[in-house]
OpenMM code with the backbone's topology and positions (N, CA, C; nanometers):
from openmm import Vec3, app, unit

residues = "MET ASP PHE PHE ARG ALA SER GLY GLU GLY ARG VAL ALA LEU LEU ASP PRO SER TYR LYS GLN HIS ASN PRO ILE VAL VAL ARG ARG ALA GLN GLN GLU ASN LEU SER ASP TYR ALA GLU ALA LYS LYS ALA PHE LEU ALA GLN ALA THR GLY PRO VAL GLN GLY LEU GLY LEU GLY PRO THR PRO PRO GLY ASN ARG PHE GLU ILE VAL THR ALA GLU CYS ASP ILE VAL THR ILE VAL HIS GLN GLY PHE ARG HIS ASP PRO THR GLY GLN SER GLU PHE TYR GLN ALA PHE THR PHE ASP THR PHE ARG VAL ARG ALA GLY LYS LEU VAL GLU HIS TRP ASP GLY ALA SER LEU SER ALA PRO SER PRO ALA PRO ALA SER PRO ALA PRO THR GLN".split()
positions = [
    Vec3(0.0823, -0.1188, 0.0000),
    Vec3(0.0000, 0.0000, 0.0000),
    Vec3(0.0875, 0.1262, 0.0000),
    Vec3(0.2043, 0.1163, 0.0618),
    Vec3(0.2938, 0.2319, 0.0634),
    Vec3(0.3325, 0.2747, -0.0786),
    Vec3(0.3430, 0.1789, -0.1702),
    Vec3(0.3779, 0.2099, -0.3085),
    Vec3(0.2803, 0.3109, -0.3686),
    Vec3(0.1513, 0.2951, -0.3410),
    Vec3(0.0504, 0.3826, -0.3982),
    Vec3(0.0392, 0.5156, -0.3244),
    Vec3(0.0868, 0.5200, -0.2027),
    Vec3(0.0847, 0.6455, -0.1267),
    Vec3(0.2058, 0.7324, -0.1579),
    Vec3(0.3137, 0.6686, -0.2010),
    Vec3(0.4405, 0.7388, -0.2251),
    Vec3(0.4479, 0.7875, -0.3694),
    Vec3(0.5449, 0.8732, -0.3937),
    Vec3(0.5773, 0.9136, -0.5296),
    Vec3(0.7261, 0.9433, -0.5343),
    Vec3(0.7793, 0.9531, -0.6539),
    Vec3(0.9191, 0.9888, -0.6712),
    Vec3(1.0152, 0.9017, -0.5930),
    Vec3(1.1019, 0.9671, -0.5142),
    Vec3(1.2039, 0.8954, -0.4358),
    Vec3(1.1411, 0.7941, -0.3398),
    Vec3(1.0213, 0.8245, -0.2897),
    Vec3(0.9540, 0.7309, -0.1986),
    Vec3(0.9247, 0.5979, -0.2654),
    Vec3(0.8808, 0.6042, -0.3904),
    Vec3(0.8556, 0.4798, -0.4650),
    Vec3(0.9863, 0.4088, -0.4977),
    Vec3(1.0849, 0.4842, -0.5397),
    Vec3(1.2140, 0.4238, -0.5732),
    Vec3(1.2708, 0.3508, -0.4516),
    Vec3(1.2550, 0.4075, -0.3342),
    Vec3(1.3074, 0.3463, -0.2115),
    Vec3(1.2431, 0.2111, -0.1824),
    Vec3(1.1249, 0.1871, -0.2371),
    Vec3(1.0567, 0.0596, -0.2145),
    Vec3(1.1018, -0.0505, -0.3100),
    Vec3(1.1794, -0.0154, -0.4117),
    Vec3(1.2233, -0.1130, -0.5107),
    Vec3(1.3553, -0.1777, -0.4724),
    Vec3(1.3641, -0.3061, -0.4962),
    Vec3(1.4902, -0.3771, -0.4836),
    Vec3(1.5649, -0.3602, -0.6163),
    Vec3(1.6970, -0.3480, -0.6154),
    Vec3(1.7710, -0.3348, -0.7415),
    Vec3(1.7503, -0.4518, -0.8381),
    Vec3(1.7029, -0.5660, -0.7891),
    Vec3(1.6765, -0.6812, -0.8767),
    Vec3(1.5359, -0.6764, -0.9368),
    Vec3(1.4648, -0.5679, -0.9175),
    Vec3(1.3260, -0.5512, -0.9600),
    Vec3(1.3028, -0.5992, -1.1032),
    Vec3(1.1979, -0.6807, -1.1208),
    Vec3(1.1587, -0.7347, -1.2514),
    Vec3(1.0190, -0.6846, -1.2851),
    Vec3(1.0051, -0.6259, -1.4024),
    Vec3(0.8788, -0.5674, -1.4467),
    Vec3(0.8139, -0.6563, -1.5534),
    Vec3(0.6805, -0.6749, -1.5432),
    Vec3(0.6073, -0.7521, -1.6439),
    Vec3(0.5055, -0.6667, -1.7192),
    Vec3(0.5018, -0.5361, -1.6941),
    Vec3(0.4153, -0.4463, -1.7697),
    Vec3(0.4809, -0.4285, -1.9070),
    Vec3(0.4132, -0.4718, -2.0164),
    Vec3(0.4793, -0.4706, -2.1478),
    Vec3(0.5165, -0.3313, -2.1983),
    Vec3(0.4451, -0.2298, -2.1554),
    Vec3(0.4776, -0.0925, -2.1962),
    Vec3(0.6125, -0.0523, -2.1366),
    Vec3(0.6294, -0.0803, -2.0083),
    Vec3(0.7535, -0.0442, -1.9396),
    Vec3(0.8683, -0.1326, -1.9870),
    Vec3(0.8410, -0.2614, -2.0074),
    Vec3(0.9445, -0.3531, -2.0559),
    Vec3(0.9961, -0.3064, -2.1917),
    Vec3(0.9052, -0.2694, -2.2826),
    Vec3(0.9459, -0.2242, -2.4156),
    Vec3(1.0301, -0.0974, -2.4065),
    Vec3(0.9883, -0.0031, -2.3231),
    Vec3(1.0638, 0.1212, -2.3098),
    Vec3(1.2032, 0.0944, -2.2518),
    Vec3(1.2118, 0.0044, -2.1550),
    Vec3(1.3419, -0.0299, -2.0969),
    Vec3(1.4331, -0.0911, -2.2037),
    Vec3(1.3765, -0.1785, -2.2875),
    Vec3(1.4557, -0.2393, -2.3951),
    Vec3(1.5017, -0.1341, -2.4947),
    Vec3(1.4117, -0.0425, -2.5328),
    Vec3(1.4458, 0.0625, -2.6293),
    Vec3(1.5546, 0.1547, -2.5758),
    Vec3(1.5540, 0.1782, -2.4446),
    Vec3(1.6518, 0.2684, -2.3838),
    Vec3(1.7718, 0.1935, -2.3267),
    Vec3(1.7707, 0.0600, -2.3448),
    Vec3(1.8788, -0.0255, -2.2952),
    Vec3(1.9015, -0.0073, -2.1449),
    Vec3(1.7893, -0.0073, -2.0703),
    Vec3(1.7941, 0.0064, -1.9244),
    Vec3(1.7428, -0.1206, -1.8587),
    Vec3(1.7864, -0.1446, -1.7372),
    Vec3(1.7299, -0.2553, -1.6585),
    Vec3(1.5879, -0.2173, -1.6170),
    Vec3(1.5103, -0.3162, -1.5754),
    Vec3(1.3748, -0.2883, -1.5268),
    Vec3(1.3796, -0.1899, -1.4092),
    Vec3(1.4761, -0.2102, -1.3195),
    Vec3(1.4911, -0.1212, -1.2043),
    Vec3(1.5221, 0.0218, -1.2501),
    Vec3(1.6176, 0.0379, -1.3423),
    Vec3(1.6561, 0.1718, -1.3885),
    Vec3(1.5399, 0.2404, -1.4596),
    Vec3(1.4634, 0.1661, -1.5389),
    Vec3(1.3485, 0.2257, -1.6080),
    Vec3(1.2409, 0.2672, -1.5083),
    Vec3(1.2127, 0.1810, -1.4088),
    Vec3(1.1129, 0.2153, -1.3074),
    Vec3(1.1571, 0.3384, -1.2294),
    Vec3(1.2825, 0.3435, -1.1909),
    Vec3(1.3346, 0.4592, -1.1176),
    Vec3(1.3178, 0.5860, -1.2002),
    Vec3(1.3557, 0.5804, -1.3258),
    Vec3(1.3427, 0.6959, -1.4146),
    Vec3(1.1969, 0.7401, -1.4245),
    Vec3(1.1052, 0.6441, -1.4432),
    Vec3(0.9627, 0.6762, -1.4573),
    Vec3(0.9060, 0.7344, -1.3288),
    Vec3(0.9397, 0.6766, -1.2137),
    Vec3(0.8840, 0.7254, -1.0869),
    Vec3(0.9343, 0.8657, -1.0548),
    Vec3(1.0597, 0.8927, -1.0847),
    Vec3(1.1132, 1.0270, -1.0600),
    Vec3(1.0493, 1.1277, -1.1552),
    Vec3(1.0287, 1.0884, -1.2809),
    Vec3(0.9633, 1.1767, -1.3774),
    Vec3(0.8167, 1.1971, -1.3406),
    Vec3(0.7516, 1.0920, -1.2933),
    Vec3(0.6100, 1.1001, -1.2550),
    Vec3(0.5908, 1.1990, -1.1414),
    Vec3(0.6886, 1.2101, -1.0546),
    Vec3(0.6775, 1.3022, -0.9415),
    Vec3(0.6720, 1.4480, -0.9875),
    Vec3(0.7201, 1.4735, -1.1095),
    Vec3(0.7196, 1.6105, -1.1603),
    Vec3(0.6148, 1.6324, -1.2692),
    Vec3(0.5433, 1.5259, -1.3100),
    Vec3(0.4400, 1.5392, -1.4131),
    Vec3(0.4041, 1.4042, -1.4704),
    Vec3(0.3036, 1.3968, -1.5593),
    Vec3(0.2626, 1.2690, -1.6152),
    Vec3(0.3726, 1.2052, -1.6994),
    Vec3(0.3771, 1.0716, -1.6989),
    Vec3(0.4743, 0.9964, -1.7765),
    Vec3(0.4076, 0.9527, -1.9060),
    Vec3(0.4687, 0.9847, -2.0187),
    Vec3(0.4107, 0.9511, -2.1485),
    Vec3(0.3932, 0.8004, -2.1625),
    Vec3(0.2758, 0.7601, -2.2114),
    Vec3(0.2521, 0.6206, -2.2452),
    Vec3(0.2138, 0.5300, -2.1305),
    Vec3(0.2098, 0.5789, -2.0087),
    Vec3(0.1767, 0.4919, -1.8962),
    Vec3(0.0368, 0.5145, -1.8431),
    Vec3(-0.0310, 0.6151, -1.8914),
    Vec3(-0.1635, 0.6425, -1.8371),
    Vec3(-0.1592, 0.6956, -1.6955),
    Vec3(-0.0501, 0.7575, -1.6580),
    Vec3(-0.0348, 0.8045, -1.5204),
    Vec3(-0.0707, 0.9514, -1.5047),
    Vec3(-0.1417, 1.0054, -1.6031),
    Vec3(-0.1811, 1.1450, -1.5962),
    Vec3(-0.2964, 1.1648, -1.5004),
    Vec3(-0.3576, 1.2822, -1.5037),
    Vec3(-0.4656, 1.3136, -1.4106),
    Vec3(-0.5865, 1.2223, -1.4283),
    Vec3(-0.6441, 1.1815, -1.3197),
    Vec3(-0.7682, 1.1045, -1.3202),
    Vec3(-0.8611, 1.1682, -1.2183),
    Vec3(-0.9909, 1.1489, -1.2342),
    Vec3(-1.0831, 1.2108, -1.1394),
    Vec3(-1.0688, 1.1507, -1.0007),
    Vec3(-1.1122, 1.2226, -0.8984),
    Vec3(-1.1046, 1.1683, -0.7622),
    Vec3(-1.1952, 1.0475, -0.7493),
    Vec3(-1.1672, 0.9649, -0.6511),
    Vec3(-1.2526, 0.8506, -0.6230),
    Vec3(-1.1862, 0.7176, -0.6506),
    Vec3(-1.0635, 0.7165, -0.7075),
    Vec3(-0.9949, 0.5890, -0.7267),
    Vec3(-0.9730, 0.5270, -0.5890),
    Vec3(-1.0024, 0.3986, -0.5773),
    Vec3(-0.9868, 0.3363, -0.4459),
    Vec3(-0.9553, 0.1886, -0.4593),
    Vec3(-0.9012, 0.1336, -0.3521),
    Vec3(-0.8693, -0.0085, -0.3471),
    Vec3(-0.9967, -0.0858, -0.3137),
    Vec3(-1.0243, -0.1880, -0.3902),
    Vec3(-1.1417, -0.2720, -0.3675),
    Vec3(-1.1061, -0.3990, -0.2930),
    Vec3(-0.9966, -0.4639, -0.3354),
    Vec3(-0.9558, -0.5916, -0.2774),
    Vec3(-0.8048, -0.5894, -0.2604),
    Vec3(-0.7576, -0.6307, -0.1446),
    Vec3(-0.6146, -0.6467, -0.1212),
    Vec3(-0.5952, -0.7852, -0.0620),
    Vec3(-0.5129, -0.8665, -0.1284),
    Vec3(-0.4840, -1.0001, -0.0772),
    Vec3(-0.3334, -1.0185, -0.0686),
    Vec3(-0.2910, -1.0970, 0.0270),
    Vec3(-0.1492, -1.1285, 0.0410),
    Vec3(-0.1364, -1.2757, 0.0766),
    Vec3(-0.0494, -1.3439, 0.0061),
    Vec3(-0.0199, -1.4833, 0.0358),
    Vec3(0.1285, -1.5056, 0.0125),
    Vec3(0.1955, -1.5512, 0.1153),
    Vec3(0.3411, -1.5677, 0.1119),
    Vec3(0.4049, -1.4352, 0.0701),
    Vec3(0.4771, -1.4333, -0.0428),
    Vec3(0.5456, -1.3104, -0.0833),
    Vec3(0.4733, -1.2361, -0.1958),
    Vec3(0.3473, -1.2723, -0.2227),
    Vec3(0.2697, -1.2105, -0.3309),
    Vec3(0.1565, -1.1261, -0.2724),
    Vec3(0.1471, -1.0024, -0.3188),
    Vec3(0.0392, -0.9115, -0.2784),
    Vec3(-0.0319, -0.8647, -0.4048),
    Vec3(-0.1652, -0.8791, -0.4066),
    Vec3(-0.2451, -0.8326, -0.5203),
    Vec3(-0.3445, -0.7287, -0.4733),
    Vec3(-0.3527, -0.6212, -0.5489),
    Vec3(-0.4451, -0.5122, -0.5189),
    Vec3(-0.5339, -0.4925, -0.6413),
    Vec3(-0.6648, -0.5024, -0.6207),
    Vec3(-0.7615, -0.4707, -0.7255),
    Vec3(-0.8130, -0.3321, -0.6920),
    Vec3(-0.7999, -0.2419, -0.7873),
    Vec3(-0.8452, -0.1069, -0.7582),
    Vec3(-0.9410, -0.0560, -0.8646),
    Vec3(-1.0350, 0.0225, -0.8133),
    Vec3(-1.1341, 0.0883, -0.8963),
    Vec3(-1.0742, 0.2194, -0.9430),
    Vec3(-1.1034, 0.2534, -1.0640),
    Vec3(-1.0579, 0.3809, -1.1147),
    Vec3(-1.1552, 0.4307, -1.2192),
    Vec3(-1.1206, 0.5397, -1.2783),
    Vec3(-1.2023, 0.5974, -1.3836),
    Vec3(-1.1116, 0.6264, -1.5020),
    Vec3(-1.1594, 0.5954, -1.6211),
    Vec3(-1.0833, 0.6187, -1.7430),
    Vec3(-1.1612, 0.7110, -1.8343),
    Vec3(-1.0886, 0.7793, -1.9200),
    Vec3(-1.1536, 0.8661, -2.0187),
    Vec3(-1.2352, 0.7801, -2.1138),
    Vec3(-1.3575, 0.8201, -2.1385),
    Vec3(-1.4469, 0.7474, -2.2282),
    Vec3(-1.4101, 0.7808, -2.3727),
    Vec3(-1.3577, 0.6829, -2.4481),
    Vec3(-1.3159, 0.7123, -2.5856),
    Vec3(-1.4334, 0.7362, -2.6801),
    Vec3(-1.5538, 0.6966, -2.6405),
    Vec3(-1.6701, 0.7166, -2.7272),
    Vec3(-1.7238, 0.8578, -2.7177),
    Vec3(-1.6821, 0.9311, -2.6150),
    Vec3(-1.7310, 1.0667, -2.5966),
    Vec3(-1.8694, 1.0733, -2.5353),
    Vec3(-1.9276, 0.9580, -2.4977),
    Vec3(-2.0617, 0.9574, -2.4387),
    Vec3(-2.0615, 1.0143, -2.2978),
    Vec3(-1.9499, 1.0037, -2.2317),
    Vec3(-1.9333, 1.0659, -2.1002),
    Vec3(-1.7850, 1.0956, -2.0844),
    Vec3(-1.7508, 1.1751, -1.9849),
    Vec3(-1.6096, 1.2069, -1.9656),
    Vec3(-1.5295, 1.0868, -1.9181),
    Vec3(-1.5867, 1.0130, -1.8214),
    Vec3(-1.5150, 0.9001, -1.7623),
    Vec3(-1.6090, 0.7814, -1.7458),
    Vec3(-1.5489, 0.6632, -1.7352),
    Vec3(-1.6257, 0.5441, -1.6997),
    Vec3(-1.5487, 0.4680, -1.5918),
    Vec3(-1.6223, 0.3919, -1.5119),
    Vec3(-1.5624, 0.3151, -1.4039),
    Vec3(-1.4951, 0.1908, -1.4614),
    Vec3(-1.3768, 0.1604, -1.4122),
    Vec3(-1.3037, 0.0418, -1.4565),
    Vec3(-1.2242, -0.0134, -1.3388),
    Vec3(-1.1917, -0.1409, -1.3460),
    Vec3(-1.1122, -0.2048, -1.2411),
    Vec3(-0.9847, -0.2594, -1.3030),
    Vec3(-0.8787, -0.2533, -1.2278),
    Vec3(-0.7519, -0.3069, -1.2723),
    Vec3(-0.6807, -0.3666, -1.1511),
    Vec3(-0.5670, -0.4277, -1.1742),
    Vec3(-0.4951, -0.4902, -1.0636),
    Vec3(-0.3466, -0.4601, -1.0734),
    Vec3(-0.2809, -0.4711, -0.9621),
    Vec3(-0.1353, -0.4725, -0.9534),
    Vec3(-0.0992, -0.5865, -0.8609),
    Vec3(-0.0046, -0.6685, -0.9026),
    Vec3(0.0457, -0.7774, -0.8195),
    Vec3(0.1954, -0.7574, -0.8025),
    Vec3(0.2416, -0.7705, -0.6793),
    Vec3(0.3827, -0.7518, -0.6472),
    Vec3(0.4370, -0.8735, -0.5742),
    Vec3(0.5634, -0.9041, -0.6005),
    Vec3(0.6374, -0.9996, -0.5173),
    Vec3(0.7217, -0.9137, -0.4239),
    Vec3(0.7143, -0.9427, -0.2950),
    Vec3(0.7815, -0.8625, -0.1937),
    Vec3(0.8808, -0.9512, -0.1193),
    Vec3(1.0032, -0.9021, -0.1060),
    Vec3(1.1055, -0.9726, -0.0271),
    Vec3(1.1767, -0.8712, 0.0597),
    Vec3(1.1856, -0.9008, 0.1872),
    Vec3(1.2555, -0.8147, 0.2832),
    Vec3(1.2064, -0.6702, 0.2746),
    Vec3(1.0757, -0.6542, 0.2555),
    Vec3(1.0161, -0.5214, 0.2531),
    Vec3(1.0355, -0.4430, 0.1241),
    Vec3(1.0943, -0.5057, 0.0230),
    Vec3(1.1188, -0.4388, -0.1048),
    Vec3(1.0398, -0.5091, -0.2154),
    Vec3(0.9984, -0.4305, -0.3158),
    Vec3(0.9289, -0.4864, -0.4317),
    Vec3(1.0324, -0.5433, -0.5263),
    Vec3(1.0164, -0.6723, -0.5599),
    Vec3(1.1130, -0.7363, -0.6487),
    Vec3(1.0526, -0.7760, -0.7829),
    Vec3(0.9181, -0.7720, -0.7930),
    Vec3(0.8547, -0.8097, -0.9188),
    Vec3(0.7154, -0.7470, -0.9248),
    Vec3(0.6693, -0.7156, -1.0476),
    Vec3(0.5388, -0.6507, -1.0636),
    Vec3(0.4678, -0.7013, -1.1895),
    Vec3(0.3377, -0.7250, -1.1757),
    Vec3(0.2492, -0.7593, -1.2870),
    Vec3(0.1284, -0.6667, -1.2821),
    Vec3(0.0695, -0.6404, -1.3964),
    Vec3(-0.0569, -0.5684, -1.4025),
    Vec3(-0.1268, -0.6048, -1.5325),
    Vec3(-0.2377, -0.5412, -1.5598),
    Vec3(-0.3162, -0.5755, -1.6777),
    Vec3(-0.2858, -0.4900, -1.7988),
    Vec3(-0.1750, -0.4190, -1.8005),
    Vec3(-0.1420, -0.3317, -1.9125),
    Vec3(-0.1201, -0.4125, -2.0394),
    Vec3(-0.1520, -0.3512, -2.1514),
    Vec3(-0.1268, -0.4147, -2.2803),
    Vec3(-0.0781, -0.3090, -2.3783),
    Vec3(-0.0108, -0.3554, -2.4804),
    Vec3(0.0376, -0.2649, -2.5834),
    Vec3(-0.0780, -0.2277, -2.6752),
    Vec3(-0.0761, -0.1073, -2.7254),
    Vec3(-0.1782, -0.0661, -2.8213),
    Vec3(-0.1092, -0.0172, -2.9475),
    Vec3(-0.1859, -0.0180, -3.0556),
    Vec3(-0.1313, 0.0269, -3.1831),
    Vec3(-0.0963, 0.1746, -3.1742),
    Vec3(0.0111, 0.2144, -3.2407),
    Vec3(0.0444, 0.3573, -3.2392),
    Vec3(-0.0634, 0.4370, -3.3115),
    Vec3(-0.0793, 0.5603, -3.2707),
    Vec3(-0.1749, 0.6487, -3.3365),
    Vec3(-0.1312, 0.6715, -3.4806),
    Vec3(-0.2271, 0.6757, -3.5729),
    Vec3(-0.1873, 0.7001, -3.7120),
    Vec3(-0.1275, 0.8395, -3.7280),
    Vec3(-0.0342, 0.8489, -3.8203),
    Vec3(0.0283, 0.9794, -3.8471),
    Vec3(-0.0741, 1.0701, -3.9122),
    Vec3(-0.0700, 1.1979, -3.8798),
    Vec3(-0.1657, 1.2897, -3.9429),
    Vec3(-0.1431, 1.2929, -4.0929),
    Vec3(-0.2523, 1.3045, -4.1674),
    Vec3(-0.2443, 1.3108, -4.3133),
    Vec3(-0.1774, 1.4407, -4.3564),
    Vec3(-0.0966, 1.4303, -4.4578),
    Vec3(-0.0320, 1.5502, -4.5129),
    Vec3(-0.1344, 1.6308, -4.5908),
    Vec3(-0.1276, 1.7616, -4.5819),
    Vec3(-0.2226, 1.8415, -4.6592),
    Vec3(-0.1965, 1.8248, -4.8094),
    Vec3(-0.3044, 1.8282, -4.8861),
    Vec3(-0.2911, 1.8154, -5.0306),
    Vec3(-0.2207, 1.9391, -5.0853),
    Vec3(-0.1328, 1.9186, -5.1839),
    Vec3(-0.0628, 2.0354, -5.2388),
    Vec3(-0.1608, 2.1293, -5.3079),
    Vec3(-0.1356, 2.2558, -5.2925),
    Vec3(-0.2208, 2.3547, -5.3585),
    Vec3(-0.1577, 2.3932, -5.4911),
    Vec3(-0.2414, 2.4290, -5.5831),
    Vec3(-0.1896, 2.4668, -5.7154),
    Vec3(-0.2103, 2.6105, -5.7423),
] * unit.nanometer
topology = app.Topology()
chain = topology.addChain("A")
for resn in residues:
    res = topology.addResidue(resn, chain)
    for name in ("N", "CA", "C"):
        topology.addAtom(name, app.Element.getBySymbol(name[0]), res)
């Protein structure tokens, strides 16, 4: 729970240097930047403390996000949380959605993370204006 209450250096302090990430967005970015999972997470958490991180969906969300279910068994902790996402249909500003985060914890540090993130197709490039004659 401390992970969600903290930001920036506070989040980084909760990570073990052996941290393994299973979020495909973060894994891809770490590979592209030739960083370890730990180094990429540290970079993202420090950047998040000063503003939204591109591509992670960590920008502003409406109030009311909350934890619905928290379970812990051995070294695995899973949190199901309610949140609100922007409605892509434009029928309303936000809709209610649930997601999860699962962590492996050793000696009080996060050593592994899973969530429901998936890769999406890149946005199409804007069309070039037709030449004028």
